[in-house]
C-alpha positions in Angstrom: -35.7 -43.2 -29.9 -33.1 -41.3 -31.7 -34.1 -38.0 -29.8 -33.7 -39.4 -26.8 -30.5 -40.0 -27.5 -29.3 -37.1 -28.2 -30.7 -35.6 -25.6 -29.2 -37.7 -23.1 -26.0 -36.7 -25.0 -26.5 -32.8 -24.0 -27.6 -33.6 -21.7 -24.5 -35.5 -20.2 -22.4 -32.7 -21.9 -23.3 -30.1 -19.8 -23.4 -31.7 -16.9 -19.5 -32.6 -17.1 -18.7 -29.2 -17.9 -20.8 -28.2 -15.1 -18.6 -30.9 -13.0 -15.1 -30.1 -14.6 -15.9 -26.6 -14.8 -18.2 -25.0 -12.1 -17.2 -21.5 -12.9 -17.2 -21.5 -16.9 -20.6 -19.6 -17.1 -19.8 -17.0 -14.2 -16.4 -16.8 -15.7 -17.5 -16.5 -19.3 -20.0 -13.7 -18.5 -17.4 -11.8 -16.5 -15.5 -11.9 -19.8 -17.9 -10.8 -21.6 -18.5 -8.2 -19.7 -14.8 -6.7 -19.0 -14.3 -7.7 -22.7 -17.5 -5.2 -23.8 -15.8 -2.4 -21.7 -12.5 -2.6 -23.1 -14.1 -2.2 -26.6 -15.8 0.8 -25.8 -13.1 2.6 -24.1 -11.2 1.8 -26.7 -13.6 3.4 -29.3 -14.4 6.1 -26.8 -10.8 7.0 -27.7 -10.7 7.2 -31.4 -13.0 10.0 -31.3 -11.3 13.7 -32.0 -11.5 15.0 -29.4 -12.1 11.9 -27.5 -15.2 11.0 -25.2 -14.5 11.6 -22.0 -16.3 11.2 -18.3 -17.3 14.7 -18.6 -18.6 14.4 -22.4 -20.3 11.3 -20.3 -22.1 14.1 -17.8 -22.7 16.1 -20.2 -24.9 13.6 -22.5 -26.7 12.6 -19.4 -27.3 16.3 -17.9 -28.9 16.9 -21.9 -31.1 13.8 -21.7 -32.3 13.7 -18.0 -31.9 17.2 -17.1 -34.1 16.9 -14.0 -32.7 13.7 -13.1 -31.3 14.1 -9.0 -27.6 13.9 -9.0 -26.4 14.4 -6.0 -27.7 14.5 -2.5 -26.4 16.3 0.0 -27.6 17.1 3.6 -31.1 17.8 3.0 -30.3 19.6 -0.5 -30.9 17.8 -4.2 -28.5 18.6 -7.0 -30.2 17.4 -10.7 -27.8 16.8 -13.3 -28.8 20.6 -14.5 -27.9 22.2 -11.6 -24.7 20.4 -11.2 -24.1 21.5 -14.6 -25.2 25.1 -14.8 -22.8 25.7 -11.3 -19.8 24.1 -12.8 -20.3 26.5 -15.7 -20.3 29.5 -13.9 -16.9 27.9 -11.8 -15.1 28.2 -14.9 -16.6 31.2 -16.5 -15.2 32.9 -13.0 -11.6 31.5 -13.0 -11.5 31.7 -17.4 -12.5 35.7 -16.9 -10.2 36.3 -14.6 -7.9 34.1 -16.6 -6.7 32.2 -13.3 -6.6 28.8 -14.7 -5.6 27.8 -18.8 -6.2 24.6 -20.3 -2.9 22.2 -19.8 -2.5 23.2 -16.3 -3.1 21.4 -13.4 -4.8 22.9 -10.7 -4.5 21.0 -6.8 -8.4 20.7 -5.1 -8.0 20.9 -1.6 -11.4 20.3 -0.6 -13.7 18.5 1.4 -16.7 16.1 0.1 -19.3 18.6 -0.9 -21.5 19.1 -4.3 -19.5 22.1 -4.0 -16.5 19.6 -4.8 -17.9 17.9 -7.7 -18.6 21.0 -9.5 -15.2 22.2 -9.3 -13.8 19.3 -10.3 -16.1 19.4 -13.8 -15.2 23.2 -14.1 -11.6 22.7 -14.0 -12.4 19.2 -16.4 -14.4 21.6 -18.9 -11.6 23.9 -18.5 -8.9 21.6 -20.5 -7.2 21.2 -16.9 -5.7 18.2 -15.3 -6.8 17.8 -11.4 -4.8 17.1 -8.3 -6.9 15.6 -5.6 -5.6 16.5 -2.3 -5.6 14.5 1.1 -7.7 16.5 2.9 -5.2 15.2 6.4 -2.4 16.6 4.1 -0.3 19.5 6.7 2.8 21.7 6.2 5.7 20.0 4.0 3.1 17.4 3.3 0.9 19.2 1.6 3.7 21.5 -0.4 5.5 18.3 -1.5 1.7 17.3 -3.4 1.1 21.1 -4.9 5.2 20.9 -5.8 5.4 17.5 -8.1 2.4 17.9 -10.2 3.1 21.9 -10.9 0.1 23.2 -9.5 -0.5 26.9 -10.9 -3.4 27.1 -8.3 -4.8 25.5 -4.9 -8.5 25.7 -4.6 -9.9 25.2 -0.8 -13.0 25.5 1.1 -13.5 27.8 3.8 -12.9 24.0 6.6 -9.4 23.7 5.3 -8.4 27.3 4.5 -6.6 27.5 8.4 -4.7 24.0 7.0 -3.7 26.1 3.6 -2.7 29.2 6.1 0.1 28.0 7.3 1.8 27.0 4.3 0.6 30.1 2.4 3.4 32.1 2.0 5.8 29.3 0.5 2.4 28.7 -2.1 3.0 32.2 -2.9 7.0 32.0 -3.4 6.0 29.3 -5.5 3.8 31.0 -7.9 0.3 28.9 -6.8 -3.0 31.1 -6.2 -4.8 30.1 -3.8 -8.5 30.3 -4.5 -12.0 30.1 -2.6 -15.0 29.5 -4.7 -17.7 29.2 -2.0 -18.4 30.3 1.0 -16.7 33.2 3.2 -12.9 33.3 4.2 -11.1 36.3 5.8 -7.2 35.0 5.4 -5.1 37.2 3.9 -4.0 35.5 0.2 -6.6 33.8 -0.5 -8.5 35.0 -3.3 -12.2 34.5 -3.0 -14.4 34.1 -5.5 -17.1 33.5 -4.0 -19.4 36.7 -5.8 -18.0 36.2 -9.0 -19.1 32.5 -9.1 -22.3 33.6 -8.6 -23.0 35.7 -11.2 -20.8 34.0 -13.8 -22.4 32.8 -16.8 -24.1 29.8 -17.3 -23.2 29.2 -20.4 -21.1 26.3 -21.5 -17.1 27.1 -21.8 -16.0 26.3 -25.5 -15.2 22.7 -26.5 -12.2 24.1 -28.0 -10.3 24.3 -24.3 -10.1 20.8 -24.8 -9.1 19.9 -28.4 -6.0 19.3 -27.3 -7.2 16.4 -25.0 -6.5 12.7 -25.9 -7.5 9.4 -24.5 -3.7 9.3 -23.0 -3.9 13.1 -21.3 -3.6 13.0 -17.6 -7.2 13.8 -16.2 -6.4 13.3 -12.6 -3.4 13.5 -10.4 -4.4 11.1 -7.3 -2.4 10.4 -4.3 -0.5 7.3 -2.7 1.8 6.6 0.0 5.0 4.9 -0.1 8.4 4.0 1.0 9.7 7.7 -0.4 7.8 9.0 3.1 6.1 11.5 0.9 2.8 11.0 -1.1 3.3 9.9 -4.8 1.0 11.3 -7.9 -0.1 8.8 -9.4 -1.0 9.5 -13.4 -4.7 9.1 -14.0 -5.0 9.0 -18.0 -8.5 9.7 -19.2 -8.2 6.1 -20.6 -7.5 4.3 -17.0 -10.4 7.5 -15.7 -12.6 5.1 -18.0 -11.7 1.9 -17.0 -11.8 2.1 -13.2 -15.4 4.3 -13.8 -16.3 1.2 -15.3 -16.5 -0.8 -12.4 -19.8 -0.4 -11.8 -20.7 -1.2 -15.3 -19.3 -4.6 -14.5 -20.9 -5.6 -11.3 -24.2 -4.6 -12.6 -25.2 -1.3 -11.3 -28.0 0.2 -13.5 -29.7 3.6 -14.1 -32.1 3.1 -11.6 -29.4 2.3 -8.6 -28.6 4.7 -6.1 -25.4 5.1 -4.4 -24.0 6.1 -1.0 -21.0 7.6 -0.9 -19.1 8.9 2.2 -15.1 8.0 1.6 -12.9 10.7 0.7 -13.5 12.2 -2.9 -9.9 12.5 -2.9 -9.4 8.7 -3.0 -9.3 6.5 -5.9 -12.6 4.2 -4.3 -14.6 7.1 -3.3 -13.8 9.4 -6.8 -13.5 6.6 -9.8 -15.1 3.5 -8.7 -17.9 5.6 -6.7 -18.1 9.4 -8.1 -17.4 8.9 -11.5 -18.3 5.7 -11.7 -22.2 6.7 -10.7 -21.6 9.6 -13.8 -21.1 6.3 -16.3 -24.5 4.7 -14.8 -26.0 8.1 -14.8 -27.7 7.5 -11.0 -28.1 9.4 -7.9 -25.0 9.7 -5.3 -25.9 10.2 -1.8 -22.9 12.1 -0.6 -21.9 12.1 3.1 -19.0 14.6 4.1 -17.5 11.9 6.0 -18.6 8.0 7.6 -21.0 8.4 10.3 -21.7 4.3 11.9 -24.5 5.1 13.5 -26.3 7.1 10.7 -25.2 4.8 7.7 -28.5 2.7 7.9 -30.7 5.6 8.4 -29.2 7.9 5.7 -29.8 4.4 3.6 -33.0 4.1 4.5 -34.2 7.8 4.0 -32.7 7.9 0.8 -33.8 4.4 -0.8 -29.8 3.7 -1.0 -29.3 0.0 -3.4 -25.7 0.1 -3.9 -22.7 0.8 -1.0 -19.1 1.2 -1.0 -17.1 0.0 1.6 -13.1 -0.7 3.0 -12.8 -3.6 5.4 -12.9 -1.5 8.6 -16.2 0.2 7.3 -18.0 -3.3 7.4 -16.4 -4.0 10.5 -17.5 -0.9 11.9 -21.2 -1.8 11.2 -21.1 -4.7 12.3 -19.6 -3.4 15.9 -23.3 -1.0 16.4 -25.6 -2.2 18.7 -28.5 -4.9 17.1 -31.7 -3.3 15.9 -34.8 -4.9 15.0 -34.6 -2.5 11.9 -30.4 -4.0 10.9 -32.5 -6.3 7.4 -35.2 -2.9 7.1 -32.8 -1.2 3.9 -33.0 -1.6 -0.1 -29.0 -2.0 -0.4 -28.4 -4.9 -2.8 -24.8 -4.6 -3.4 -21.8 -3.6 -1.6 -18.3 -2.9 -3.4 -15.1 -2.7 -2.2 -11.7 -4.4 -1.0 -10.5 -5.1 2.4 -12.6 -6.8 4.0 -11.7 -10.5 5.9 -13.9 -13.7 5.2 -15.3 -13.4 8.9 -16.4 -9.8 8.7 -17.9 -10.4 5.2 -20.2 -13.5 7.0 -21.3 -11.6 10.3 -22.4 -8.8 7.6 -24.3 -11.2 5.7 -26.1 -12.9 8.5 -26.7 -9.7 10.2 -27.8 -7.3 7.3 -29.0 -9.8 5.1 -28.8 -10.6 1.4 -26.2 -8.2 0.2 -24.1 -8.9 -2.7 -21.0 -8.2 -1.7 -18.4 -7.5 -4.7 -14.7 -7.8 -3.2 -11.7 -5.9 -5.3 -8.5 -5.6 -5.7 -6.7 -3.0 -7.5 -4.9 -0.4 -6.9 -4.3 3.4 -7.8 -1.6 3.1 -9.9 -1.7 -0.6 -10.4 -2.1 -2.0 -14.3 -3.8 -5.3 -13.1 -7.4 -5.8 -11.0 -9.3 -8.3 -10.0 -12.6 -8.5 -9.3 -15.0 -11.2 -6.5 -18.2 -11.9 -9.2 -18.7 -15.6 -8.2 -19.4 -14.7 -4.3 -17.0 -16.4 -3.6 -16.2 -15.2 0.9 -12.9 -14.1 1.4 -11.6 -13.8 -1.8 -10.4 -10.8 -4.3 -11.0 -12.7 -7.8 -10.3 -15.5 -9.4 -7.2 -16.7 -12.6 -8.9 -17.4 -15.5 -7.2 -18.1 -18.6 -8.7 -15.2 -21.1 -7.7 -12.9 -18.1 -3.9 -14.0 -18.2 -3.9 -13.7 -22.1 -5.4 -10.0 -22.1 -2.8 -8.8 -19.1 -0.8 -11.3 -18.3 0.3 -11.9 -14.7 2.1 -13.9 -12.3 2.7 -15.1 -8.7 5.9 -15.0 -8.2 8.4 -16.3 -5.1 9.4 -13.0 -2.9 12.3 -13.3 -0.3 10.6 -11.5 3.0 14.5 -11.1 4.2 15.9 -9.6 1.1 12.4 -8.1 0.1 13.9 -9.0 -3.2 11.8 -11.7 -6.0 13.4 -15.4 -5.6 15.9 -15.9 -9.1 16.5 -18.9 -10.4 20.3 -19.3 -11.8 19.4 -18.0 -15.4 18.3 -14.6 -12.9 14.5 -15.2 -13.9 11.8 -14.8 -11.4 10.5 -18.6 -10.3 6.4 -18.3 -10.3 5.2 -20.3 -7.0 3.2 -23.5 -6.8 -1.1 -23.5 -6.5 -1.6 -23.0 -3.2 1.3 -20.9 -2.2 1.5 -17.8 -1.6 3.8 -15.0 -4.1 4.3 -11.8 -5.4 1.6 -10.5 -7.6 3.5 -8.5 -10.8 1.6 -8.1 -13.8 3.3 -7.2 -17.9 3.2 -3.3 -18.6 1.9 -3.4 -21.9 0.0 -1.3 -24.3 -3.8 -3.4 -22.9 -2.2 -3.0 -19.7 0.6 0.2 -19.1 2.2 1.4 -16.1 2.2 5.6 -16.0 4.2 5.8 -13.0 4.0 8.9 -10.5 4.6 12.3 -11.3 8.4 14.2 -11.3 9.3 10.9 -9.1 11.4 8.7 -12.2 12.9 6.8 -9.2 9.9 5.9 -7.6 8.4 5.1 -10.5 11.3 2.6 -11.9 10.9 1.1 -8.6 7.6 0.3 -9.0 8.7 -1.8 -12.7 10.2 -5.2 -12.4 12.9 -6.5 -15.2 13.6 -10.0 -16.9 11.0 -11.7 -14.7 10.3 -14.4 -17.4 12.6 -13.8 -20.1 15.4 -11.2 -20.8 14.3 -7.4 -21.2 10.4 -8.3 -20.4 8.9 -5.5 -18.1 6.5 -6.1 -15.0 4.4 -3.8 -12.9 5.3 -4.9 -9.4 2.2 -4.6 -7.4 3.8 -5.0 -4.0 1.2 -7.5 -3.1 1.4 -11.0 -1.6 -1.4 -13.0 -3.1 -2.7 -16.6 -2.6 -4.5 -18.4 -5.6 -6.1 -22.2 -4.5 -6.4 -25.1 -6.6 -9.9 -23.5 -8.2 -8.3 -20.4 -9.3 -9.7 -18.3 -6.3 -7.3 -15.2 -5.2 -6.8 -14.6 -1.5 -5.2 -11.1 -0.6 -2.3 -12.2 2.1 0.1 -9.3 3.0 2.4 -6.4 1.6 5.7 -6.2 1.7 8.2 -3.1 2.1 7.9 -0.6 4.0 4.0 0.7 3.7 1.6 -0.9 6.1 -2.6 -0.4 6.0 -4.3 0.8 8.8 -8.2 3.1 8.9 -8.4 1.8 4.9 -5.2 4.4 4.4 -1.4 3.2 3.1 1.0 4.3 6.0 4.7 4.7 4.7 7.2 3.9 7.7 9.7 6.4 6.7 7.6 9.3 6.3 6.9 8.6 10.4 10.5 8.1 11.1 11.6 11.5 9.8 9.0 13.1 11.8 9.9 11.7 15.0 13.8 12.3 13.8 12.9 15.6 14.3 12.6 15.1 18.0 15.6 16.3 19.6 15.7 13.7 21.9 15.6 10.8 19.4 18.2 9.3 17.9 17.0 6.7 15.7 13.1 5.6 14.7 12.0 2.2 13.6 8.6 1.7 12.7 6.3 -0.5 11.4 3.1 -2.4 11.3 1.0 -4.7 14.0 -1.9 -6.7 14.6 -4.9 -5.8 17.1 -7.0 -8.5 17.7 -10.0 -7.5 15.8 -8.7 -4.9 13.7 -8.3 -5.2 9.5 -5.0 -4.0 8.5 -1.6 -2.9 11.0 -1.4 -0.1 13.3 1.5 1.9 13.7 4.2 1.4 16.7 7.9 3.0 16.8 11.3 1.4 18.3 12.8 4.8 19.6 16.4 4.9 20.4 17.1 8.2 22.5 19.7 10.8 22.5 21.9 10.5 25.7 21.3 12.0 28.7 17.0 12.5 27.3 13.8 10.9 28.6 11.1 9.9 26.7 8.8 13.5 26.8 5.5 11.6 26.8 3.7 15.1 26.3 5.6 16.7 23.4 5.5 14.0 21.5 1.8 13.5 21.3 2.0 16.8 20.5 4.3 16.3 17.5 2.8 13.4 16.1 -0.5 15.0 16.4 0.4 18.3 14.7 2.5 16.6 12.0 1.0 13.4 11.2 -2.5 12.4 10.3 -4.2 10.2 12.4 -4.0 6.8 10.6 -0.3 7.4 10.4 0.7 8.2 13.7 2.5 5.6 16.0 -0.2 4.4 19.0 2.6 2.6 20.2 6.1 3.4 21.6 8.8 1.3 23.2 12.1 2.9 24.0 15.6 0.8 23.3 19.1 1.0 24.0 19.8 0.0 20.8 18.1 -0.7 17.0 18.9 -4.3 15.4 20.2 -3.4 12.0 21.3 -6.1 9.3 24.8 -6.5 7.8 23.5 -3.7 4.9 22.6 -1.1 7.7 18.5 -2.3 7.1 16.4 -2.2 10.0 15.3 -5.4 11.5 11.4 -5.1 11.8 10.4 -9.1 12.1 10.9 -9.6 15.4 9.7 -6.3 16.7 6.6 -6.8 14.6 6.2 -10.6 15.9 6.7 -9.1 20.1 3.4 -6.3 19.1 2.9 -4.0 22.6 2.2 -7.1 25.0 4.0 -6.2 27.9 4.5 -9.2 29.0 7.3 -9.8 26.4 8.5 -6.4 25.0 10.7 -5.6 28.1 11.9 -2.2 27.3 9.8 0.7 28.4 6.6 0.5 26.5 4.0 3.5 26.1 0.7 4.2 24.7 -0.9 6.9 22.5 -4.2 7.6 24.6 -6.5 10.9 23.3 -8.4 11.3 26.1 -5.3 12.1 28.5 -3.4 13.6 24.9 -0.2 11.9 26.0 1.7 9.0 25.7 1.0 7.0 28.6 2.9 3.9 30.2 1.0 0.4 28.6 -0.2 -1.5 31.9 -1.1 -5.3 32.0 -4.9 -4.0 32.2 -4.6 -1.5 29.3 -3.6 -4.4 27.4 -6.1 -5.9 28.0 -8.5 -3.3 27.2 -7.1 -2.9 24.1 -7.4 -6.2 22.9 -11.2 -6.2 24.3 -12.1 -3.1 22.0 -12.9 -1.4 25.4 -10.0 1.2 24.1 -10.6 2.9 21.2 -7.8 3.1 19.0 
């Protein structure tokens, strides 16, 4: 009798806990996994020298030398293959004294096994590697080499013409330009492909890395911001380990196969993808760039089990023609960020039971979330332990002043549950903010002081997040001068500066507008022309195409007599954003960037309808 009573009480207690705390088990298991990751990384840091991702790669090579590491365009490279090639690259560079331990080397290279081998080689030489966006050109390319103090730039044959445009400037700065694989006839670019082929396959001495600590910079990854030019975020070995542990936390095992098509210069492709795969010791199917039409064929051919995404990618896949083979694949997990709830549901209905793990974080940020509960549309959950380890909050934000709302004491004010607030995270030893290289002004701009008490210091994510009554988090928008299009951040000031280089443009106001059926915001500009000039549709098209990457080009331009400003001379964007590119609302001249005609064309009602219906590609 007594046992029945005790059993009944136990069941009642468990039922009460489940009703009162329905996500307790999921929260608890997630906390255990993240704490375990933190413990491992701290243990790695206490070693002398510290244990790095490179060491993890070396250990896998030693234990599973024949295991496929990279599958690329019909070729298979084992862990041993990649290790030997990277040793040859390292020895070729070392023998010619082209790079030295402690130096920074820029890597300007497309997705390929050679990219991975080059990064590993530079890591073996004790160098910090700056991963350059392959869309960079002219001034932006020079800026990125300058701000990280790169002593050398390594490129590939496809990007050599872009480097050739700035070669004299690079040489004036003392930056050598190297090509390690393939052929190149450009004077001034040192071709070491023959030297790499003949170099020793012995590993460089470990002494080259003896001065590296867990807090030393491993990488510089560039992020756009309000400065108008990319900023180099510092990725220490500590942060590299944490971001590489995403796959471990989300249940990726050593038997999984990962599909990477995102650019390796991006933190998603490199950290969450490549180095995460090394941490797990898995096989990577690498592609030069994304192809919606080839996506599932690649997954089927290579038995891919884990994919990465950004919101746009999932929509592209959902927009492909339906097929009887839509569910004929082995993909079980999708890791990424930026997927809309409606795309999420459509993807699952069409492609089957894939666990979509939506994540949140920034390359330079000190806070992140993972949707481990499979709540559609959510980026994660608020848990007491998370807030205890990494204190964060959602505070009131004034969109007019673009500043946090403060009370009479000058402190920030938290939003109520269910309200959207600006996410800020306390800067501490556990959650540091390393800032941007040679950019103290922008580093300081991301810091928020006197948040909840005088003297405290928080990281300003610049993101507006909503937490519902169950603690689920939902991304709402970005603040400031940056908007997101095609998975890339676009800095309006950079686009403004490019437009103002045109003699006919007196003033420019750049902003992002929403387009039905698309994630993010597409670029639009309001221009005031110089007196006596006309809008040159052809020349403006050529200008933005030459100087801006595709995702940053303004696709809509409106011509105005004056551009509105506030009393403090800040440009007013709100009304412009609301009006968008609707020719029925915008009374001024309105133009659309037409790639087929290679010029800006007048916006008509027919064209507007075609864009909204998805018949005209953006």
